[in-house]
C-alpha positions, -999 to +999 in steps of 0.1 A: +589-051+910+621-053+890+623-078+862+646-108+868+680-105+852+684-127+822+717-142+810+724-150+774+752-172+760+773-161+731+787-191+712+811-193+682+799-216+655+834-225+643+855-231+675+826-235+700+840-208+723+812-195+746+807-167+771+777-162+794+767-125+794+746-105+819+734-070+811+769-053+819+787-077+795+759-072+768+764-035+770+802-039+767+798-061+736+773-036+721+796-007+728+825-025+712+803-031+681+793+006+680+756-001+687+754+019+720+769+053+728+787+057+761+764+070+789+732+057+772+709+033+791+684+009+777+654-010+791+663-046+797+640-061+771+653-038+744+688-046+755+682-083+750+667-078+716+694-055+704+721-079+717+705-108+698+702-087+666+738-075+668+754-109+675+760-114+638+786-085+640+804-098+670+839-114+666+849-145+685+875-138+712+893-171+705+894-176+667+882-142+654+853-155+634+824-131+628+788-140+636+782-155+670+751-174+680+730-162+710+712-188+732+696-187+766+722-195+793+718-230+807+721-218+843+694-193+840+666-197+866+630-188+858+608-169+881+587-200+885+598-233+870+578-247+841+570-213+826+568-217+788+564-195+758+539-200+730+554-216+699+532-194+677+532-159+692+561-160+717+541-147+747+543-165+780+518-193+786+498-187+817+506-208+848+469-219+850+470-232+814+502-251+820+486-268+851+454-276+832+470-288+800+505-300+809+530-302+780+511-276+759+531-255+735+505-229+726+488-201+746+450-202+748+445-175+721+467-194+695+451-227+704+416-212+698+427-198+664+442-231+654+409-250+664+388-225+644+411-228+614+424-193+615+461-189+606+482-165+625+516-156+612+547-169+630+562-143+654+595-141+635+580-138+600+565-108+582+527-111+581+526-098+545+554-117+527+567-143+552+603-130+552+621-130+586+616-100+608+647-081+621+653-055+648+661-021+633+673+011+650+654+043+640+670+075+652+643+099+664+657+132+676+680+124+706+665+090+711+667+057+692+636+036+687+639-001+680+613-018+658+607-051+642+608-047+604+606-070+573+640-081+561+629-084+524+644-061+498+624-037+495+609-042+530+571-045+534+554-017+553+540-033+586 
């Protein structure tokens, strides 16, 4: 079963210009920024992450400012309404958990860790030093691998 198409919104922080982008528009923006070679295809989830990571390099079409913000498009429809993601690990919260505990913000595993006093690192922070994680491209032969890496200087080995 194919994944549902996600739409992300690019927004300029200075002039508030915005554009809703589907996968073809994301590929066009990434090609313009030199992040994708012509004729190369990406899996949808990788495309979304690379698009988010490269948004800092994009220029506003209206005022020319660099560094656009990426948000989820307001008109995006979920596969089933009410699906949420865990505030700690970012994974989807199961439909059964949302029905049993309405308004929860954590998945069952993160809730269990919290109740037992175990601390899990946030999903966007390095587990060793706490610096933000960033998506990095690693050339590997004729393929490019994208990994989450520490943004500290020098970076921590994960």
